[in-house]
Biopython code that builds the backbone (N, CA, C, O; Angstrom):
import numpy as np
from Bio.PDB.StructureBuilder import StructureBuilder

atoms = [
    (1, "MET", "N", (0.837, -1.172, 0.000)),
    (1, "MET", "CA", (0.000, 0.000, 0.000)),
    (1, "MET", "C", (0.887, 1.242, 0.000)),
    (1, "MET", "O", (1.774, 1.380, 0.842)),
    (2, "THR", "N", (0.652, 2.107, -0.911)),
    (2, "THR", "CA", (1.458, 3.324, -1.010)),
    (2, "THR", "C", (0.646, 4.520, -0.537)),
    (2, "THR", "O", (-0.577, 4.566, -0.669)),
    (3, "THR", "N", (1.367, 5.480, 0.015)),
    (3, "THR", "CA", (0.687, 6.704, 0.448)),
    (3, "THR", "C", (0.965, 7.811, -0.550)),
    (3, "THR", "O", (2.070, 7.933, -1.079)),
    (4, "THR", "N", (-0.016, 8.581, -0.786)),
    (4, "THR", "CA", (0.162, 9.712, -1.692)),
    (4, "THR", "C", (0.709, 10.893, -0.918)),
    (4, "THR", "O", (0.732, 10.900, 0.313)),
    (5, "ASP", "N", (1.144, 11.880, -1.660)),
    (5, "ASP", "CA", (1.678, 13.080, -1.019)),
    (5, "ASP", "C", (0.621, 13.790, -0.172)),
    (5, "ASP", "O", (0.927, 14.342, 0.885)),
    (6, "LYS", "N", (-0.601, 13.768, -0.641)),
    (6, "LYS", "CA", (-1.670, 14.435, 0.093)),
    (6, "LYS", "C", (-1.917, 13.753, 1.430)),
    (6, "LYS", "O", (-2.099, 14.422, 2.448)),
    (7, "GLU", "N", (-1.925, 12.427, 1.431)),
    (7, "GLU", "CA", (-2.114, 11.687, 2.681)),
    (7, "GLU", "C", (-0.949, 11.953, 3.633)),
    (7, "GLU", "O", (-1.136, 12.084, 4.842)),
    (8, "HIS", "N", (0.243, 12.030, 3.071)),
    (8, "HIS", "CA", (1.421, 12.288, 3.890)),
    (8, "HIS", "C", (1.352, 13.676, 4.531)),
    (8, "HIS", "O", (1.703, 13.843, 5.698)),
    (9, "GLU", "N", (0.901, 14.663, 3.768)),
    (9, "GLU", "CA", (0.782, 16.025, 4.285)),
    (9, "GLU", "C", (-0.253, 16.110, 5.395)),
    (9, "GLU", "O", (-0.087, 16.880, 6.341)),
    (10, "GLU", "N", (-1.320, 15.325, 5.286)),
    (10, "GLU", "CA", (-2.371, 15.363, 6.296)),
    (10, "GLU", "C", (-1.918, 14.752, 7.608)),
    (10, "GLU", "O", (-2.369, 15.169, 8.675)),
    (11, "THR", "N", (-1.036, 13.771, 7.543)),
    (11, "THR", "CA", (-0.592, 13.101, 8.765)),
    (11, "THR", "C", (0.730, 13.637, 9.294)),
    (11, "THR", "O", (1.155, 13.280, 10.393)),
    (12, "HIS", "N", (1.372, 14.483, 8.522)),
    (12, "HIS", "CA", (2.673, 15.008, 8.924)),
    (12, "HIS", "C", (2.507, 16.092, 9.987)),
    (12, "HIS", "O", (1.705, 17.012, 9.828)),
    (13, "ILE", "N", (3.269, 15.975, 11.063)),
    (13, "ILE", "CA", (3.247, 16.981, 12.127)),
    (13, "ILE", "C", (4.460, 17.878, 11.953)),
    (13, "ILE", "O", (5.596, 17.407, 11.912)),
    (14, "GLN", "N", (4.210, 19.151, 11.852)),
    (14, "GLN", "CA", (5.303, 20.117, 11.664)),
    (14, "GLN", "C", (5.962, 20.401, 13.010)),
    (14, "GLN", "O", (5.294, 20.798, 13.965)),
    (15, "TRP", "N", (7.257, 20.198, 13.079)),
    (15, "TRP", "CA", (8.018, 20.496, 14.282)),
    (15, "TRP", "C", (8.549, 21.916, 14.191)),
    (15, "TRP", "O", (9.128, 22.302, 13.176)),
    (16, "GLU", "N", (8.354, 22.688, 15.239)),
    (16, "GLU", "CA", (8.857, 24.055, 15.255)),
    (16, "GLU", "C", (9.900, 24.199, 16.345)),
    (16, "GLU", "O", (9.765, 23.646, 17.437)),
    (17, "HIS", "N", (10.923, 24.937, 16.035)),
    (17, "HIS", "CA", (11.998, 25.175, 16.990)),
    (17, "HIS", "C", (11.463, 26.016, 18.146)),
    (17, "HIS", "O", (10.692, 26.949, 17.919)),
    (18, "PRO", "N", (11.861, 25.700, 19.394)),
    (18, "PRO", "CA", (11.349, 26.443, 20.549)),
    (18, "PRO", "C", (11.641, 27.944, 20.494)),
    (18, "PRO", "O", (10.891, 28.734, 21.067)),
    (19, "GLN", "N", (12.709, 28.347, 19.820)),
    (19, "GLN", "CA", (13.033, 29.765, 19.761)),
    (19, "GLN", "C", (12.058, 30.537, 18.875)),
    (19, "GLN", "O", (12.018, 31.766, 18.933)),
    (20, "ARG", "N", (11.295, 29.858, 18.082)),
    (20, "ARG", "CA", (10.335, 30.537, 17.224)),
    (20, "ARG", "C", (9.146, 31.068, 18.026)),
    (20, "ARG", "O", (8.488, 32.029, 17.626)),
    (21, "PHE", "N", (8.885, 30.427, 19.163)),
    (21, "PHE", "CA", (7.794, 30.897, 19.999)),
    (21, "PHE", "C", (8.231, 32.163, 20.709)),
    (21, "PHE", "O", (9.347, 32.247, 21.223)),
    (22, "GLU", "N", (7.358, 33.133, 20.735)),
    (22, "GLU", "CA", (7.709, 34.386, 21.382)),
    (22, "GLU", "C", (7.563, 34.234, 22.884)),
    (22, "GLU", "O", (6.518, 33.823, 23.389)),
    (23, "ARG", "N", (8.629, 34.575, 23.583)),
    (23, "ARG", "CA", (8.558, 34.573, 25.031)),
    (23, "ARG", "C", (7.949, 35.897, 25.482)),
    (23, "ARG", "O", (8.116, 36.923, 24.822)),
    (24, "PRO", "N", (7.249, 35.867, 26.602)),
    (24, "PRO", "CA", (6.711, 37.138, 27.088)),
    (24, "PRO", "C", (7.844, 38.100, 27.418)),
    (24, "PRO", "O", (8.868, 37.700, 27.973)),
    (25, "LYS", "N", (7.656, 39.363, 27.075)),
    (25, "LYS", "CA", (8.715, 40.337, 27.288)),
    (25, "LYS", "C", (8.805, 40.700, 28.762)),
    (25, "LYS", "O", (7.808, 41.020, 29.409)),
    (26, "ASP", "N", (10.013, 40.642, 29.263)),
    (26, "ASP", "CA", (10.270, 40.974, 30.653)),
    (26, "ASP", "C", (10.787, 42.404, 30.700)),
    (26, "ASP", "O", (11.940, 42.669, 30.359)),
    (27, "ARG", "N", (9.921, 43.328, 31.129)),
    (27, "ARG", "CA", (10.315, 44.733, 31.143)),
    (27, "ARG", "C", (11.404, 45.015, 32.166)),
    (27, "ARG", "O", (12.140, 45.993, 32.033)),
    (28, "MET", "N", (11.516, 44.175, 33.179)),
    (28, "MET", "CA", (12.485, 44.408, 34.241)),
    (28, "MET", "C", (13.790, 43.648, 34.018)),
    (28, "MET", "O", (14.653, 43.637, 34.896)),
    (29, "LEU", "N", (13.944, 43.020, 32.871)),
    (29, "LEU", "CA", (15.132, 42.205, 32.627)),
    (29, "LEU", "C", (16.416, 43.018, 32.708)),
    (29, "LEU", "O", (17.390, 42.566, 33.311)),
    (30, "LYS", "N", (16.440, 44.198, 32.119)),
    (30, "LYS", "CA", (17.650, 45.026, 32.166)),
    (30, "LYS", "C", (17.963, 45.458, 33.595)),
    (30, "LYS", "O", (19.124, 45.462, 34.003)),
    (31, "VAL", "N", (16.948, 45.815, 34.343)),
    (31, "VAL", "CA", (17.158, 46.211, 35.744)),
    (31, "VAL", "C", (17.699, 45.039, 36.540)),
    (31, "VAL", "O", (18.632, 45.197, 37.327)),
    (32, "ARG", "N", (17.114, 43.860, 36.339)),
    (32, "ARG", "CA", (17.591, 42.672, 37.052)),
    (32, "ARG", "C", (19.028, 42.333, 36.674)),
    (32, "ARG", "O", (19.823, 41.959, 37.536)),
    (33, "ASN", "N", (19.367, 42.460, 35.393)),
    (33, "ASN", "CA", (20.740, 42.181, 34.966)),
    (33, "ASN", "C", (21.719, 43.156, 35.614)),
    (33, "ASN", "O", (22.793, 42.748, 36.055)),
    (34, "TRP", "N", (21.357, 44.450, 35.678)),
    (34, "TRP", "CA", (22.226, 45.432, 36.329)),
    (34, "TRP", "C", (22.355, 45.138, 37.820)),
    (34, "TRP", "O", (23.447, 45.249, 38.378)),
    (35, "LEU", "N", (21.262, 44.769, 38.467)),
    (35, "LEU", "CA", (21.332, 44.431, 39.887)),
    (35, "LEU", "C", (22.221, 43.210, 40.113)),
    (35, "LEU", "O", (22.974, 43.165, 41.086)),
    (36, "ASN", "N", (22.141, 42.224, 39.225)),
    (36, "ASN", "CA", (23.015, 41.052, 39.338)),
    (36, "ASN", "C", (24.479, 41.424, 39.154)),
    (36, "ASN", "O", (25.345, 40.913, 39.864)),
    (37, "LEU", "N", (24.759, 42.307, 38.210)),
    (37, "LEU", "CA", (26.134, 42.749, 37.990)),
    (37, "LEU", "C", (26.670, 43.484, 39.220)),
    (37, "LEU", "O", (27.799, 43.246, 39.648)),
    (38, "ILE", "N", (25.860, 44.371, 39.781)),
    (38, "ILE", "CA", (26.275, 45.102, 40.984)),
    (38, "ILE", "C", (26.496, 44.128, 42.138)),
    (38, "ILE", "O", (27.450, 44.276, 42.902)),
    (39, "PHE", "N", (25.620, 43.136, 42.264)),
    (39, "PHE", "CA", (25.777, 42.129, 43.313)),
    (39, "PHE", "C", (27.106, 41.392, 43.183)),
    (39, "PHE", "O", (27.832, 41.236, 44.164)),
    (40, "ILE", "N", (27.419, 40.946, 41.991)),
    (40, "ILE", "CA", (28.654, 40.183, 41.774)),
    (40, "ILE", "C", (29.878, 41.032, 42.098)),
    (40, "ILE", "O", (30.794, 40.578, 42.784)),
    (41, "VAL", "N", (29.889, 42.270, 41.599)),
    (41, "VAL", "CA", (31.044, 43.150, 41.839)),
    (41, "VAL", "C", (31.202, 43.428, 43.333)),
    (41, "VAL", "O", (32.308, 43.348, 43.867)),
    (42, "LEU", "N", (30.095, 43.756, 44.007)),
    (42, "LEU", "CA", (30.175, 44.051, 45.441)),
    (42, "LEU", "C", (30.576, 42.820, 46.254)),
    (42, "LEU", "O", (31.342, 42.932, 47.211)),
    (43, "ALA", "N", (30.070, 41.660, 45.881)),
    (43, "ALA", "CA", (30.413, 40.440, 46.621)),
    (43, "ALA", "C", (31.902, 40.120, 46.479)),
    (43, "ALA", "O", (32.558, 39.774, 47.461)),
    (44, "ILE", "N", (32.430, 40.234, 45.276)),
    (44, "ILE", "CA", (33.859, 39.969, 45.074)),
    (44, "ILE", "C", (34.696, 41.010, 45.788)),
    (44, "ILE", "O", (35.674, 40.671, 46.455)),
    (45, "ALA", "N", (34.318, 42.293, 45.654)),
    (45, "ALA", "CA", (35.063, 43.349, 46.331)),
    (45, "ALA", "C", (35.001, 43.167, 47.842)),
    (45, "ALA", "O", (35.999, 43.362, 48.535)),
    (46, "GLY", "N", (33.840, 42.797, 48.350)),
    (46, "GLY", "CA", (33.697, 42.573, 49.785)),
    (46, "GLY", "C", (34.573, 41.446, 50.286)),
    (46, "GLY", "O", (35.159, 41.550, 51.364)),
    (47, "MET", "N", (34.672, 40.369, 49.520)),
    (47, "MET", "CA", (35.530, 39.249, 49.934)),
    (47, "MET", "C", (37.002, 39.656, 49.929)),
    (47, "MET", "O", (37.753, 39.303, 50.839)),
    (48, "VAL", "N", (37.407, 40.394, 48.909)),
    (48, "VAL", "CA", (38.804, 40.840, 48.838)),
    (48, "VAL", "C", (39.111, 41.776, 49.996)),
    (48, "VAL", "O", (40.133, 41.629, 50.667)),
    (49, "ILE", "N", (38.221, 42.741, 50.229)),
    (49, "ILE", "CA", (38.446, 43.686, 51.331)),
    (49, "ILE", "C", (38.442, 42.960, 52.669)),
    (49, "ILE", "O", (39.245, 43.272, 53.548)),
    (50, "PHE", "N", (37.547, 41.997, 52.826)),
    (50, "PHE", "CA", (37.464, 41.257, 54.083)),
    (50, "PHE", "C", (38.759, 40.523, 54.400)),
    (50, "PHE", "O", (39.225, 40.553, 55.539)),
    (51, "TYR", "N", (39.344, 39.864, 53.403)),
    (51, "TYR", "CA", (40.542, 39.061, 53.649)),
    (51, "TYR", "C", (41.837, 39.858, 53.573)),
    (51, "TYR", "O", (42.826, 39.484, 54.204)),
    (52, "VAL", "N", (41.850, 40.950, 52.812)),
    (52, "VAL", "CA", (43.085, 41.712, 52.635)),
    (52, "VAL", "C", (43.120, 42.953, 53.523)),
    (52, "VAL", "O", (44.158, 43.283, 54.097)),
    (53, "GLY", "N", (41.998, 43.630, 53.633)),
    (53, "GLY", "CA", (41.967, 44.910, 54.344)),
    (53, "GLY", "C", (41.145, 44.834, 55.612)),
    (53, "GLY", "O", (41.282, 43.909, 56.413)),
    (54, "ASN", "N", (40.297, 45.815, 55.772)),
    (54, "ASN", "CA", (39.471, 45.961, 56.956)),
    (54, "ASN", "C", (38.284, 44.996, 56.892)),
    (54, "ASN", "O", (37.520, 45.006, 55.927)),
    (55, "GLN", "N", (38.134, 44.159, 57.933)),
    (55, "GLN", "CA", (37.064, 43.170, 57.932)),
    (55, "GLN", "C", (35.682, 43.810, 58.049)),
    (55, "GLN", "O", (34.730, 43.321, 57.440)),
    (56, "GLU", "N", (35.553, 44.878, 58.807)),
    (56, "GLU", "CA", (34.254, 45.541, 58.962)),
    (56, "GLU", "C", (33.772, 46.132, 57.637)),
    (56, "GLU", "O", (32.592, 46.027, 57.302)),
    (57, "THR", "N", (34.672, 46.744, 56.894)),
    (57, "THR", "CA", (34.310, 47.303, 55.593)),
    (57, "THR", "C", (33.934, 46.183, 54.621)),
    (57, "THR", "O", (32.994, 46.321, 53.837)),
    (58, "GLY", "N", (34.664, 45.093, 54.679)),
    (58, "GLY", "CA", (34.352, 43.937, 53.836)),
    (58, "GLY", "C", (32.980, 43.369, 54.152)),
    (58, "GLY", "O", (32.225, 43.013, 53.247)),
    (59, "LYS", "N", (32.657, 43.285, 55.442)),
    (59, "LYS", "CA", (31.338, 42.793, 55.844)),
    (59, "LYS", "C", (30.233, 43.703, 55.307)),
    (59, "LYS", "O", (29.208, 43.223, 54.822)),
    (60, "MET", "N", (30.445, 45.011, 55.396)),
    (60, "MET", "CA", (29.434, 45.953, 54.920)),
    (60, "MET", "C", (29.212, 45.804, 53.411)),
    (60, "MET", "O", (28.073, 45.861, 52.947)),
    (61, "CYS", "N", (30.281, 45.616, 52.650)),
    (61, "CYS", "CA", (30.136, 45.400, 51.196)),
    (61, "CYS", "C", (29.336, 44.140, 50.921)),
    (61, "CYS", "O", (28.477, 44.123, 50.040)),
    (62, "ILE", "N", (29.615, 43.096, 51.668)),
    (62, "ILE", "CA", (28.901, 41.829, 51.478)),
    (62, "ILE", "C", (27.439, 41.987, 51.871)),
    (62, "ILE", "O", (26.563, 41.475, 51.174)),
    (63, "TYR", "N", (27.151, 42.685, 52.976)),
    (63, "TYR", "CA", (25.764, 42.898, 53.398)),
    (63, "TYR", "C", (24.978, 43.692, 52.349)),
    (63, "TYR", "O", (23.823, 43.378, 52.061)),
    (64, "ILE", "N", (25.605, 44.705, 51.790)),
    (64, "ILE", "CA", (24.944, 45.502, 50.752)),
    (64, "ILE", "C", (24.693, 44.640, 49.509)),
    (64, "ILE", "O", (23.637, 44.738, 48.884)),
    (65, "ALA", "N", (25.673, 43.793, 49.155)),
    (65, "ALA", "CA", (25.506, 42.904, 48.010)),
    (65, "ALA", "C", (24.336, 41.944, 48.231)),
    (65, "ALA", "O", (23.556, 41.688, 47.314)),
    (66, "ILE", "N", (24.219, 41.421, 49.438)),
    (66, "ILE", "CA", (23.110, 40.510, 49.741)),
    (66, "ILE", "C", (21.775, 41.234, 49.654)),
    (66, "ILE", "O", (20.800, 40.677, 49.149)),
    (67, "ALA", "N", (21.719, 42.467, 50.139)),
    (67, "ALA", "CA", (20.475, 43.249, 50.060)),
    (67, "ALA", "C", (20.071, 43.476, 48.604)),
    (67, "ALA", "O", (18.894, 43.381, 48.256)),
    (68, "ILE", "N", (21.051, 43.776, 47.762)),
    (68, "ILE", "CA", (20.761, 43.970, 46.335)),
    (68, "ILE", "C", (20.261, 42.672, 45.706)),
    (68, "ILE", "O", (19.362, 42.697, 44.866)),
    (69, "LYS", "N", (20.833, 41.550, 46.103)),
    (69, "LYS", "CA", (20.376, 40.257, 45.568)),
    (69, "LYS", "C", (18.954, 39.956, 46.025)),
    (69, "LYS", "O", (18.170, 39.402, 45.253)),
    (70, "PHE", "N", (18.603, 40.306, 47.254)),
    (70, "PHE", "CA", (17.238, 40.129, 47.727)),
    (70, "PHE", "C", (16.262, 40.955, 46.884)),
    (70, "PHE", "O", (15.183, 40.475, 46.536)),
    (71, "ILE", "N", (16.634, 42.176, 46.560)),
    (71, "ILE", "CA", (15.787, 43.041, 45.736)),
    (71, "ILE", "C", (15.585, 42.418, 44.355)),
    (71, "ILE", "O", (14.466, 42.369, 43.845)),
    (72, "GLU", "N", (16.678, 41.943, 43.757)),
    (72, "GLU", "CA", (16.581, 41.317, 42.430)),
    (72, "GLU", "C", (15.708, 40.070, 42.489)),
    (72, "GLU", "O", (14.891, 39.843, 41.596)),
    (73, "SER", "N", (15.871, 39.263, 43.527)),
    (73, "SER", "CA", (15.063, 38.049, 43.658)),
    (73, "SER", "C", (13.596, 38.384, 43.853)),
    (73, "SER", "O", (12.728, 37.703, 43.307)),
    (74, "ALA", "N", (13.308, 39.419, 44.621)),
    (74, "ALA", "CA", (11.921, 39.823, 44.841)),
    (74, "ALA", "C", (11.286, 40.273, 43.530)),
    (74, "ALA", "O", (10.129, 39.951, 43.257)),
    (75, "ILE", "N", (12.034, 41.014, 42.721)),
    (75, "ILE", "CA", (11.517, 41.447, 41.421)),
    (75, "ILE", "C", (11.196, 40.225, 40.562)),
    (75, "ILE", "O", (10.155, 40.171, 39.908)),
    (76, "ARG", "N", (12.094, 39.256, 40.571)),
    (76, "ARG", "CA", (11.890, 38.061, 39.747)),
    (76, "ARG", "C", (10.738, 37.202, 40.267)),
    (76, "ARG", "O", (9.898, 36.753, 39.487)),
    (77, "LEU", "N", (10.695, 36.973, 41.574)),
    (77, "LEU", "CA", (9.690, 36.074, 42.123)),
    (77, "LEU", "C", (8.304, 36.689, 42.170)),
    (77, "LEU", "O", (7.309, 35.985, 41.994)),
    (78, "LEU", "N", (8.223, 37.973, 42.401)),
    (78, "LEU", "CA", (6.923, 38.631, 42.471)),
    (78, "LEU", "C", (6.414, 39.057, 41.103)),
    (78, "LEU", "O", (5.299, 39.561, 40.979)),
    (79, "ARG", "N", (7.223, 38.856, 40.091)),
    (79, "ARG", "CA", (6.863, 39.170, 38.699)),
    (79, "ARG", "C", (6.347, 40.606, 38.571)),
    (79, "ARG", "O", (5.208, 40.849, 38.174)),
    (80, "VAL", "N", (7.209, 41.524, 38.916)),
    (80, "VAL", "CA", (6.885, 42.950, 38.875)),
    (80, "VAL", "C", (6.736, 43.422, 37.438)),
    (80, "VAL", "O", (6.216, 44.514, 37.211)),
    (81, "ASN", "N", (7.168, 42.647, 36.474)),
    (81, "ASN", "CA", (7.192, 43.077, 35.084)),
    (81, "ASN", "C", (5.812, 43.159, 34.434)),
    (81, "ASN", "O", (5.725, 43.595, 33.286)),
    (82, "LYS", "N", (4.766, 42.778, 35.084)),
    (82, "LYS", "CA", (3.433, 42.789, 34.455)),
    (82, "LYS", "C", (2.779, 44.129, 34.527)),
    (82, "LYS", "O", (1.659, 44.296, 34.043)),
]
sb = StructureBuilder()
sb.init_structure("model")
sb.init_model(0)
sb.init_chain("A")
sb.init_seg("    ")
for serial, (resi, resn, name, xyz) in enumerate(atoms, 1):
    if name == "N":
        sb.init_residue(resn, " ", resi, " ")
    sb.init_atom(name, np.array(xyz, "f"), 0.0, 1.0, " ", f" {name:<3s}", serial, name[0])
structure = sb.get_structure()
């Protein structure tokens, strides 16, 4: 039994690449990326200052970095972008 092209077209399922689907736009993505960058820089600077220089100043840098990460996480988890 042979199948015709028309029968094949009717049963053929078109596969689409996942990137073709539009993801919802995240208006806060740039803000979150900047907050993540600031967090990383402050955390690294805080660790260096803590071990090389003044421990109290290093702790303060780390505490500020953690606060910034909490803000970024809250934006992401609470979906402020809507």
